[in-house]
Structure formats: structure tokens, C-alpha cells
C-alpha positions, 0 to 999 in steps of 0.5 A, a space after each residue: 499499499 502506497 504511503 504518501 506524504 500527507 498534503 499529497 491527499 485531499 483533506 475531505 479524504 482524511 478528515 473522514 478517516 478521522 471521523 471514522 476513526 475517532 467519531 464526529 466529536 473529535 473536536 473536542 478532545 484536548 490534543 485538539 486544542 493543544 494544535 489550534 491554528 497550528 499547520 501540520 508538519 508536512 515531512 513528519 506527516 504521512 497517509 496511507 491510500 488503497 483504492 482511492 480512499 484513505 484508510 490511515 494517517 499520522 499528523 504531527 503539529 509544532 507546539 510549545 512546552 512553555 514557551 520551549 519548541 516541541 511536536 505533537 504526534 498525532 492522530 494517528 488512525 487506520 479506518 477500523 477495516 483495515 485496523 490490526 494489520 500492522 498499518 499503525 506502526 508502519 506510519 509510525 516507523 515512517 514518521 520516525 525515519 524521517 525525524 530531521 536532527 533539528 526537530 524538537 522533542 516529540 509528545 503525543 496523548 496514547 497509550 504507553 503499552 502501545 507508543 512506548 516500542 516507539 520511545 515514548 513515555 511519560 518520563 518527564 511529562 508529569 508536572 505538565 498541563 494541558 488545557 483540557 481533561 488528559 489521563 497522566 499516564 498517557 501523556 507521552 514524550 520521546 526525547 531521544 537528545 535529552 533536549 532540556 525541557 521544563 519540569 513544570 509547564 503548560 502545553 499549547 500551540 507554539 506562537 
């Protein structure tokens, strides 16, 4: 299945996938507040198309922890009929393979049991706050270069 840059896939097709995967009320989630008004990071955002239908996507967004730049990973979405076939792994691995040396650390809201295999964990995020509800164990960080990040911080759109 072809992996395409997200900007090669019609916006409406990605939105349909996200509605199918997360529901039409997904815009109320905390992650949407974090990235509000931010553009997607093109070199880290991909989609999978099969039979002219977007069946998987990953998006990354520029946000900040206090004033320190950081990237928000997500949503990572796979169409319900295509789940449990390794597409989520394919999307995560494609995104990680395109990280540039000057890209900042990454954060996401997700299951540590799944995203831990990609280097994400809740170490260092315990005293961070978000603009909406979240489970502290699901606020995950990937910081392989050991970038200095604030101990107490608030995440939000990068300004």
C-alpha cells in the first residue's frame, strides 16, 4: 500500500478517516486544543491510500511546552476495517524515519503500552498541564537527544 505525504491526499479524505476512527466529536478532545491554529508538519505527516481511499494517517504539529518548541504526534488513525494489520506501525515508523536533526522532542497523548515501542514514555511529563482533560499516564514524551525541557510546564499551540 502506498505511503504518501499527507499533502498529497485530499483534506476531506483525511477528515473522513478521522471521523470514522475517532468519531465526529473528536474536535472536542484536548489534543485539538493543543494544536489549534497550527499547520501540520509536512515532512512528518503521512497517509496510506488503498483503492483511492485514505485508510491510515499520521499527523505532527508544532506546539510548545511553555515557550520551548516541541512536536505533537497525532492523531494516528487507521480505518476500522483496516486495524490490526500493522498500518499504525507503518505510519509511526515512517514518521520516525523522517525526523530531522533539528526537529524538537515529541509528545503525544496515547497508550504507553503501544507507543512505548517507539520510544515514547511518561517520564518527565508528570508536572505538565494541558488545556483540557487528560490522563497523566497517557501524556508521552520522546526526547532521544535529551533536550532540556521544563519540569513544570503547560503545553499549547506554538506562538
